[in-house]
N, C-alpha and C positions, 0 to 999 in steps of 0.2 A: 590553423587549418592545414591539414595534411595535402600533399600535392602529388597528384597523378603524373607520373614519369611518362615522356613522349616514347613512342615504339622503339625508336633508334636507341633510347637511352635504357630501356628495358633490356634490349639485346645486349648493350654493354655491361650492365649491371650483371646480367647472367653469366656472360663471359668471364668478367671479374672474379665471380664467385668461384667459378673453377681453377682459374689462372692462380689466383692468390690463396686459394683453399681457405676461403671466409668461412668460419663455423657458422652453421645455420641452426636455429633453436626451434624446437618443437616441444610443446608443453603438454605433457599427459600423464595421468594419474598423479596430479600435484608435483611432477617433477620436471626439470628442464634437461630434455635430451638434445644432445648434439649431434648433428650429421654433417657430412661433407658430400660436395659433388665428386662422384667416382669417375664420370666421363663427361667431355665436353658437351654443353647443351644444345642439342641439335633439334631433334623432333620430340624427344621427351627428357626429363630430368631423373637421373639415377643416382640416388643418394647412398652413401656407404655410413650405416650405422655402427654406433660403438658397442651395441649389444643386439642380439638377434630379435627381431619382432615377436617371434614366438606365436603362440595360438590366440593372441588378443584379437577382437574384433577390428575390422578394417573399416574405418571412417570413409564416406565418399570425397570428403574434401578435408584438408588440414591448412591451418594458418601458421606460416612460418615467418620468422624474423631473422634479420642479419643486420650488421653494420658494416658500412662501406666507409672507411676513413672517418669514423666519428659519427657518420649520419645515419639514423636509425631507419630501416626499411621493413616493410610488411607486404607478403602477397599470399594468396590463397592458390592451392595447387590441387587438381583433381587427382585423387588416388588411383593408380592402374593396378598394381599388386605389391605385396611384401613378401620377400624370401629370404629367409637366413638373415644375412647382415646388410641386406639391401632393400629399398623401397623406391619403386619407380612413380613418378608423377608426370601429369601433363604440364606441357608448359603455360606458364600462368598467363591469363589475359591482361592482368595489369599489375604493376608494382607502384607502391605508394612511400613517399620519403617526406622528410621535414616533418614528422608526425607531430601534431598538436598533441598536448598532454603526453607526448613522448610515444604514444601508440594510437592506432587507427581507431576511430569512433565506430561503434556499430549500435545497432539496436539490440535491445535485451532478448537473448534467445528464446525461441518458442517455448511457452510452458514455465519460463522464469519470471520471477518477481522481485521488486526491490521494496524494502520497507525502509522509510527514513524518518528518524527522529532526532530529537537533540542530543548532543553528548553532554552527560551531566545534567544538573538541575537548571532550569531556566524560570525566570520570574517576571511578572508584570507589575512593576512598582509605579507609585505615584509621583514620579518625578519626570521631568522633561525628558523626552527620548532623543538620544543622540544619533547621528546619522551612521555611526560605525561602532561595532563591537569592540570592547575592550576585555582581553582575556588576562585575568590574573594569573601571574606566574604559578606554576604547579607547586613550587617550593619557595614561597615568598619569605623575604627576611623575618627573622624572629621579631615580633613586635615590641618586646621589651627592649631587646638589643638595639633596634633602630631608633626607638624612642629616645634612649639614653644617648646615642649618638647624636640625635638632633639638638637634644638639650645641652650637650657638651659644646656643639658648635656654636648654639645661640650664646651661651655663657663666653667662650673664648673670643667671640666677635663683638660681643655688646649687642645682639639683635634681639628682637622680641619675636615670639611665636605663638600661634595659637591653632588649635585643632578644633575643628566644628564638623559635626554629623547633623546633616538636616533632618528635622523631624517631619518636614513636609516640603512641597515644592516652594522654591524662593519666588517672593512677589514683590520685589522692589526694583521696578523697570531702571537699567542702566547701572545698578549697582553691581560690585564685583561678584557676589554669589550667584546672581541671575546670569551675568556674563559667561561664567565657568559652567553653570547649568545647561545653558543653550549651546555652548560651543565645544564643552569638554576639553579646553585648551587652557594653558597656563597663562596667568598675568604676570610677565616678567618686565618689571621697570627698575632696571639698575640705578638710572637717576630719574626720578619722577619729573624733574623739570624738562626733561627732554621728550617726554610724551611716549606713546606706543611706538615701538621698534618699526621701522619700515619694512624689514625683512625679517624672516624666520631667525631666531636666536637658538644655536645648538644644532641646527640641522636636521631635526627629527620631526618637523611638520607638528609641533605641538603648542606653538606660542601664540598668543593674541596679538597680531600685528595691526597696523591702523587699518589696513583693507579688511581684517577679520571683524575689527571691533565696528567699522562702518556697515558692514554687511549685516551684522548682528542687530543694529539699529534699524535697518531697512526691514529685516524679516519679522523683527518682533514688534516694531512701533510703526512702520512705514516712513521712517525718517530718512531722507537721502540728501546729499550734496551739502548746500550750505547750512541747511538745518542740522546735519550730522556734524559739520565742523563746529557749530554753536555747542551742541551737547557735549561734544568731546572737549572743548575748551573748558566748559562749566565742571566736566568731570575732574580734570586736572587742577582746576582753580581750588575746588573744594578739599582735593586731597592735599594741595601745598598749603592750604590755610591750616589744616590739621597737624602740620609740620613734618609729614612723613617725607623723607628724603630717598629711600630705596624701599620697593615693595615688590613681595611676591607673593602669587596666590597659586597652589597647586591644587587641581581638584582630585578628589577621591572618587576614581571610576570604577563602576561595578557593572560589568556586562554593557548595556547601551545606556546606563544611567550615570549621572553626577550625584552621588549621595553625601557628599561633604566637601571639605576642603581644608588645606593646611596653610596657614598664612605666616610669612617671615618678613619682618621690616626693621627699620630703625630710623630714628629721627636726629641725627647728628650729622652737621655738614662736614665735620671735621673726618669722619670715617670713611673709608672705601666703600664703594657702592658694593651690593650683593654680587658675587660672581655666579654665573650660571653653571660652573662645575659644582658649587656649593648646593645648589638645588636638587643635585642627583639624589642626595640622602633623602630630601622631602619626597622624591618619587618612590623610593623603596619604602618609606614610611606610609605613604598614601597606599600602595599596593598591599602592605601588610595590614592596615586598618579595614580594607574592603574584604580580605580574606579573613580576618577575625570576624567581622560582622556576620559573613555567611556561616561561618562556623559555629557561631553562637546562636544561630537561628533567627536572627534578627528579621530576616526577609520571607522566613517560612510560610506566614499566612498568605503570600502573595505568590507561592510556588505553582508554576503550571503542571497540569497532570502530565504524569510519564507516558510513553507510548509513542507509536509512530502517527505521524499526521498525513493527510490526503496530499499525494504528489503523484505527478506522472513523469516517468523517465523519457526525455527526448533523445538521448544517446548516451553511451557510456563507452569508456575506454579502460585499459589496465591502469590508467593514472588518474582517472577523473569521471565525473559524471555530470550531466546537464538535465535538470528537470524543472517543471512547472508546479505551482502550487495554487489550488483555486481559493483557499481560505485567507479572506483580507487580514484576519487577526494574526495568523501565523506568518503571513508574508511582511508585516511590519517588523517581525523579529529576524527575519532572513536577511542579514547584512554581512558585509565583508569582514573577515576573521572570525565569524561565528564557527564553532564546531558542531558537526552532525555525526550520528551513527547511520552507516549505510548497512543493511542486512540483506544480502543476496541469497536467494533460495531458487531450487529448481532441481527436480529429481532427487538424486542422493547428495547434491551439493547444498552447502551452507556456509557463507563466509560473511564475517563481522568485520566492516572496516571502519576506520575513523577518517573524517574527511573535513576539510576547511573551507569556506566560501571565499573564493578569490574574485567573483565577478556577479554582480547583479544588474540586469538591464531589462527593459520593457520593450516589448514589440506589441503595439495595439493594447488590447486589455490584459494581455499575458505577462506575467512576470517571469523572466528566466533567471534561473539560479545555477551558476557554474561552481563545481567544486573540484578540489584536488585531494587525492587521497594521500594521507600523511602517517609517518611511523610504521610504515609497512614492513613486516617481517619476511623472510624469504618464502615462508610457506604461504604467506598471503599473496605474494606476487604470483607464485607458481599456481596456486588456487584459482586466481581470477583469470590468469591466462588459459587455463584449462577450461573454466567456467564460459569465457566470452569467445575465445578463438578455437578451442578444439572440440570440447563436448558439444558444443552448440551447433558444430558443423557435422557431427556423426549423424549416420542413417538411423 
């Protein structure tokens, strides 16, 4: 959340702007124009421009940004006049610092609109829906190469491995496929006789720990505490009885679904347990499989229609947007890490931006979705500054 500075701080920052000759940015015509305070800030601000203002129309208010020792600041100043290489403005009523999303949040300019749609194709599959969106790498590993690497690892270590793509929803409560489908996490049992790990393996929050397993039982079957301990003991008794010594199950994740899994295991007590570093090849393999399934059109029948969905913008800044969506079906698919396309339009302006959801929260019946813009080019940054902070303030 941006913070409004106190009056005494405002005077200090304005004085520092002159004393330290801090560059002040004004975005106009999709370009960043730099100016400096020419005189001490007393009753008005007189800025020295790097190029003459010319015959361009003079807005009533301009939005200016500057940085004080690495802290981004923003203020709005009423324009008095522009003459030659100078522009005179009134003393701002307020300055904001510690800007959330790096820049001040504002409402959409009057007459402007924002159309929001999914970035790329989205699907509604007949698999259990995960709580988080999984983005397949833009350029995943070549599937033939990574398959060969997996087979070479299995042969060198004496492991067995199997790739499975689900034809429908797994329906064997308590079994590995169902655990993966519900959690989207990896079952990593370096030594089966030691049970589920008590803490995360590998530090990336992608492993089924004992707590994750018991929460899975509670959420899917209502089993808790003592009954969960019994179910867990039975799970490992059956696995040990099958002779498995070391066992790894990696989910194949596609968007918010588990669509299959890759298993690697061995049954020899003399062998070393499977190392968590060896499973990295399985993650690359799983990513490549998910990408291949999409490219071959396996999910095409369940692809959602393209185009914007209903959304109401709550506020927007130069680096992010907050909106609500009234559609329950669409809301189910708006989850962290999901990518969106934001099209801003108004007057002669039109900007297409890529955004990623980084926060979803509910206040009463409304679901709020917070996004951060990503992969912005210099022209995008200049364009949105002009769109939000400059042209919207013009008369």
